[in-house]
Structure formats: structure tokens, C-alpha cells
N, C-alpha and C positions, 0 to 999 in steps of 0.2 A: 588448550592443549598445545604441547610444544612439538615442533617438527623434529623427530628423532631419527627418521630413516630417509634415505635419498629418494625413495619411491613409495608412494602410498597406493595400496590396492583398494578396490571397492569393498572387499571383505574387511580390511583394516579400518576403513572409514566407518563402516556400519557398526563394527563391534565397539570402536572407541566412543562413537557418539552414544550408542546404547548404554554403555557403562557410565558415561558422564551423566546421562539423563536419569538413570536409576539412582545414582549417588545424589544428584541435585535434589531429587524429589523424595528423599528418605523421610520416614514418618515424622521425625522431629521438625522437618521443614514446613510441614503442612498442619501443624497442630492448631492453628487459628481457625481453620474451617475444615469441614469434612464433607465427602460426598453425601448428598441428600439435604444439605442445609439450604435454606432460602434466605437471601439477603434483600432487605427492604430498607426504606428510609429509617425505620424504627431501630434497626440494628446495623446501620451503615458503618458504625465505628469499628465493627469487626474486620472490615476490609480496607480501612484507611491505609494501612501499610502494605497492602497486597495489590493495589492498583495505583495508577498515577494520581496526582492531586486533582487534575481535571476530571478524571473518571470518578473519583470519589465524590466530587461535587454533584455529578450527574446522578449518582445513586441517592444522595441525600434529597434530590429533587424528584425522585420517583422511578428512576431506572432500576429495575429489580434483576437479581441474578439467581440462578439455580446452580449450586456447586455440584460438579460431576467428578468422577474418577479420571485421572489423567490418562491419556492414550499416547501412543508413540506415533510420530509422523515420519514416513519414509519419503525420501526424494523420488521423483520420477526416475525410473531406471536409465533413460538416456542422459539425463543430467548427471547422474552418479557416475556413469561410464565416462562422460566428457571431463568430469573433475579428475578422475583417476588419470586420464590421458594427458591433460594439459596443465594441471595445477603446478607441477614441479618447475615449470619454466616461467611462472609469473612472479613479478617482483614490483616493488614501488620504484618509481622514477627517482632520480637524484633530488628533485624538489619535494619528495616524500608525499605527494598529493595525487599524481597521476599513476596509472598502472601500465607496466610494459609487459609484453609477452602474452597477453591474454588472448585466448581463442574462444573458449566455451567452458561451461561448467562453473563451479565456484572458484574464485581466484585464490582464496586463502583459507583452505579447509582446516589447517592446523594453526592454532592461535596460541601465542605466549602472552598471557595477560600482564606480564611485566614489560613487554615490548612497548617502547615509547610511541610506536606507530600503531598500536593495536586498535585504537579508536577508528583511525582511518581505514584499516583493513576490515573491521567489522562493517563499516558503512559501505565499502565496496562490495562486500558479500551481500549486503542488503540490496544494493543497486542491482546486482547481477543475480538476483535470487531465482529460485526454481519455479515460481508460480506460473510464469508465462515467458518462455525464453525466445520464442520465434515470432509469434503473432498472437493477437487477441482482438476479438470483436465482441463488444458488449452491446446488445441491441435492445432498444426500447428502454433506455436507462431512465428511471423515474426518481425524482427527488421531491421531498416535501419540506416546506419551511413552516416551523411552528414554534411558538414560545413555550418554555416550560410552564406547566400548569398542574402542579402536583395534586393528584387525586381528583382532578377536574376533567371536563370534556376537552376535546381537541379544538384548538383555535387556529386552524390552518390559515396561513398567510399567503402561500403560494405553492402551486404544484408545477414543476417543470418536467418536461420529457424530451429526451434527445434520441434521435434515431440510432446513432452509432457513436460509441466511444471506443476508439480502436488504436492499436499500436503495432509497429512492425520493427523488428530488430535486424540490423545488418550483420552484427557479430553476435557470438554466443548462441547460435542456433543449434538445436539438438534433435529436433523431431521432424522438421519439414524442409525439404530441398528448396533452395540450395543450402547446404550445411558444410562446415560450421560457420562459414562466412559468405555472405552474398557478395558477388563481384562488384555490386554497386558501391560497396564500401571503399574500394580502392579508387573509385572515380570521384565520389562526393565527399568522402570522409564522414558521412552521416552514421552515427551510432544507432540512433532511434528516431523513427517517425511516429508522431502521434496526432490524433485528430478527434474532434468532437463535433459532429454535425449530422443532419441539420436539426436545429431546435424545432420541436413539434409544438410544444406548449411552454409558456403562454402564447396565445394567439398573436398578441402585439409584436412579439419578437420572432415569430415563426420564420425559419430559414436561416437564422444566424448560425455561424459555425466558425471553428478555429482549427487550424492545423499548425504543427510545430516541428522543427527539425533540431535534433541535438547532435552536436559534433563530438567525435572522440578527442579531437585536438583540444588541449587544455585552454588555450587562449582564444578560442573561437566561440563567440556568444551564440546562443540559440537563435534560430530564425523562426519567427512566428507571424501568422497572418490571420485576420478576422474578416469574414464576409458580412456586410451589412445590407440586407435585402432592400431596405427602404431607399437607400441611395444606389443600390446595385454596385457597390464599390468594395474592393478588397484593400484593407489597410494593414501596413506592417505594424507589429506591436513591439514595444520596448521590452527588453529582457526583464526588467525589474517589475513589469506588470504581474509577474507570477506570484508576488507577495500580496496582491490585492484581491478582494472578493468582489465579484460582479453583482450589481443589483442587491436584492434581498438575500441572496445566497451568502452563507458564511464559509463557503469553500474558496481556497485559492490554489493556484496551480502548483506552488512550491510544496504544498502539504497533501495533495491528492494522492492517495496510496501510501502515505507515510511522509518521509521527507524526500522530495524528488527534484529539488533544484540542482543546477549544474554542480557537481561535487567540488570541482577545483575552485569555486568561488567561496567556499566555506572551510572553516577549521573544525576538526573533530577531536573531542576530548572524551576519553573513556572514563566513565564515573563508577563502574563496577558491574558486578553481576548480582542477580537477586532472584529468588523464587517468588513469583507474582502470578496473579490470575490472568487468564486470557480465554476468549471464546474462539476455539479453533475447530470445534466439532459440533456446530449447531445442529439441533434436531428439527427445528421448525423452518422448512423451506417451502414456499417463499416466506421471508420474514414478515413480521406484522408490527405496526406501530404500538408503542406502549399504551395501555389503557390507564397506567398509573402515573404518567407524567405529562399527560396532555398530548401524546403523540410526538413528543420532541425527539425520542430515540426509539429503538426497537428492543423489545423484551417480552416475556422473560426467556432467557436462553441459558444454555449450559455453559458455565465458566469452570475452568479447571486450573490447577497449579502448573505453571510452566517455568522453565529456566530462561531468564531474560538477561540480555546485555543492555546497559544504560549508556548512551552516548549523548554528550552535549554538543550541539551544532551552533556555531556563530558565524556571522558573515565576515569575510575578509574585506576591510574597507578599501584596500588597494585594488581589489578585484571587482567589487560591486557596492554601489551606494544606493540609498533611497529605499531599502527594504523596510517593511513595517514591523518586523519582529526582531528583537534584540538577540534572542536565542531560542532554540528548540531543543527539547529533551525527547529523544527517540528511544522507545522501549522495544527491543528486537528479540524475537523468539530465536533461541539457539538451535532449534531443529528446522523450523520452516523458513527462517530468515525473513519473516513478515513481522509487522508490528501490531500488537493488539490495541495499542493506543499511543498517541503522540501529543505532548503538551508544548505550546509555544507561548512566549512571553513578549509583551509589547516593549516599546522603546524605553519605557520607565522601569522595565524589569519586573512588571507585574504579570501575573498569570492572565492570559488573554483568551486562548483558544485550546480546545482539546479535540482530537479526532479519535473516534472509537470504532473499531472494525470487528465485525462478526464474520467468522469463516466457518466453512464446513469442509470435511475431508471425505471424499467418496469418489467413485468412478464416473460420476455424472453430476451435473449441477443441480438437477431436480430429479426426484424419483421417477417421474414419467417421461424423462428425456427420450427422444427417438434419434437424434442426430449427434449431439455432443456426448458421446459415450467413449470411454477410454479403456485400454487394457489394463490399467492400474489406477489406484485412487490418487487424486491430486487435490490441491487446495482451491477453493472457490470463495470469494468474498460474497456474502449474501446481503449484507447491509453495512452501511458506513455512515456515521454521524459526525458532522463538524459543528461544534458548539462554541458560540461566542459567550464565554462565561461572564463577561462584563455587561452584556445586554440581555442575556437569558434567552437568545434566539438560537435555534438549532436547525441545521439542514440535514435531513437524513435521506440517503439514497438507497434504493432497493434493487437487488440484482438477483433474480428477476423481481419486478414489481407484481404484487397480487392484482393489479388493475389493468395491466396491458395484455394484448393478445399473444405476445411472444413469451413462451413459457420457459425456454431454456436459457436465453439471455447470454450466457457465457460460452463463447466458442474459442477455446485456447489451443494454440499450436495445431490448427486444422487447415491452414492455408485459406481461412475464410476471408482474409483481407490481404491485399497485396500493395506494393509501393504506389500503384496508380491511384489508390484511394487518397493519397496524401499530396495531391497536386492542387494548385490554385484553381485550375480549370475544373476539377471535380467538385471542389468546395463551392464554387460559384454556381455550377450546374444544379447541385443539389438544393441550393438555397433559393433558386428562382421559383 
């Protein structure tokens, strides 16, 4: 969409997005699959051009799909209002990589696909997406590592569980005071705090945890620390560690949640738009391991046609060196601004990893929620797989896990976590 008016209203945003969505998913665009179809390894060829290459490989190895009718995703009303209020003042910096004038909401709601900077703007929209603008606390986060075993039993290699995976934003806040900017931002320059601790399982690593600070300033690298309970020491981590997978896990920090490395360290190239499948309204919550691929992924779930933007991400060698991937292709949903899948390539340019995300859209993360209940529907990730396609090993995380006592798992924009969670003192105390 092209910006044609000096000011956009919430009504204008809604109507334009609705019209574009309806046009994008016209019947001719979805002729290859239809609601009610089941996709299995036997007919995986039907979706080869409707998912990423890595996701297609997962289907050939046993991950099944149920094709559903597409639905419309609405932004949370506070995010929509913030977009209307602040988007007109946002622009790219002269370096064409950083953002100036951002306060809250989506920075670039109107896109001209012929704009040479459109790939950068799409990625900034994805970084500042509506799924969790203020804070989020994911409790009893469980991940299972298993190899693909099409048609066979699950050969589980590892189960890990983390007490909290949490984040807190200093800017872009739309639902919890202080809004829209935490005064801490002017003092520290921190854009986003994140933390994952304490590790509950496996027992040998119990108490391990990580915290990280990301700064809004383009030239300032992330600060990250890990707590190691065996030595009772906190160690600083190098920024490039984000492209490495710890232990048996196939996840790395740069690709958790999509592509989340510091944006100014990378170049973004718009590859086009395409109607493809995505799981954005899963019916089975909690998600369950696939019985058809040895538990490597979660299935079978509802997949529907979505309108996606494709962006190629490559490291800028003058900004960062030592990363293990040569490029990443991000597939971004044009309504929810989340990615149903992400493919990354190794230094030889060969397909290496794929991340697959299953989301649901409702006013609570699970049907029996008692605390995390919202006055409007919003997106929740219910399962996410990171697959090393070269080794055949997958790490699938469940949110919530069917095996943990915490049934709600997702606490989004509820003030469930504050800045005090992201201190080295809190990290060490939790790991003792």
C-alpha cells in the first residue's frame, strides 16, 4: 500500500488491510488446496510452492497439515490506536537502517512495494509487531529434542524446561503503564530486556540462565550474560553467540521468534509477496507432538492461506562477523506481522535450518485460562519447531506444554514481569 494521505485513521487502516487481504486470497490464489484437505508425505508435492523449502521438507518427513478456511486477524485495539497516533512521524534514518521518530504502534503501516527501502520497513514492522508490545512472561517453557522418524515411534533425545522466558520493552508500550515509553529508556537507552531462567531440566544444567539487553542506538551491541550454577559465576557473552545453538538444541538466539538479531547489523532485501500457508488459528491447545514424524514437530493442525512478504536477511560484514548463517529468508504475515516459518542457510549457501511456528488467535491462551484473559482476541504461539535439516534433528517447544503444571503459560502485556527480573542479581539468585 502507498501512503496517499497525510494522516491515517484506524478506520482507514482497517478497511485498507481488509480489502488487500480479500484481494490477495481470491479463489484463483488458493486453487492448489482447499479447506478440508489433508496434507501428508504422500501428497506433500501439493504444498511445495505454498510453504518454505524447509517446511516442505518437514512435511515430506511426516509433519501433516489440515487445510482450513482463512480468517481475518485484527490487531489489538491499543496497538491500532498507537499506530494511528504515531506512525505519521516515523521515518528511516539517513543510513536507511535505523528508525527515527518511533514511539509506539506499527512504524510503517503503509508500504510501497516499489520503494527500495521496503524490505527494511517490513522487517521493522516485524520487529515492532503487535503480539507483545509491553511485556511477556512465558512460564514452564518445555522443549523436546527428537530426530525425524517418519511413521515410527518417538526417539526423544532431550527434554528441557525453563521456568521463565520473559521480555520487557521500554518503548512501543500500548497496554501497561508506563506508556508509551518507560522513563528507563532515557537513562539506559535499552530498547528491550529479555531473559530465560532458571533452567529446570535437564538436571545436570539446573539453574542456568541468560539475560540480554538490546539498545535502540544502532552502533551499540547487545549486552548478554549467562549464569553457570556449577561455578556460581556470571559470564558476559559475545554478541555473535546469538547465531549458535546450545548443546543438543537446534535453536539459536538470532532465530528465536523469527529473525531477532540486532537489525542494524543486517541488510534486508525484499523478495516479493506471495499467498502461502500458515498456521495462525490452531485448534489443538496445548499442542501435541506429531505421531507421524516421530515427535519431531507438532501436528496435525489447521493451516490456511495467508498473504506473506518474503525478505532476505544477510549479515553486514562491517557490522558483525563470525555468524554461522549466510542468509535467512523470513516469511512475514501481512496481517499479524509474525512469521509462520523462517529458513536459514549455512556459510556454503545450503539450506540449513527451518523454524516453524504454530499460533492461535483467541482472547486467552488456553480454553480453561483463569488469569490470562483479554478483552479482545490476540495471537499466541502454541508450538515452535527449529529443525536442523542437515542432521534431521528438531527441537520443538510447547507453549504451554501438556506435561507441566502451568496451564496458561503466556502472560502478555499484563505487567507479569518488570525490569527487576532482568538484573544479574536476580539471575544469580534464581539459579542458586
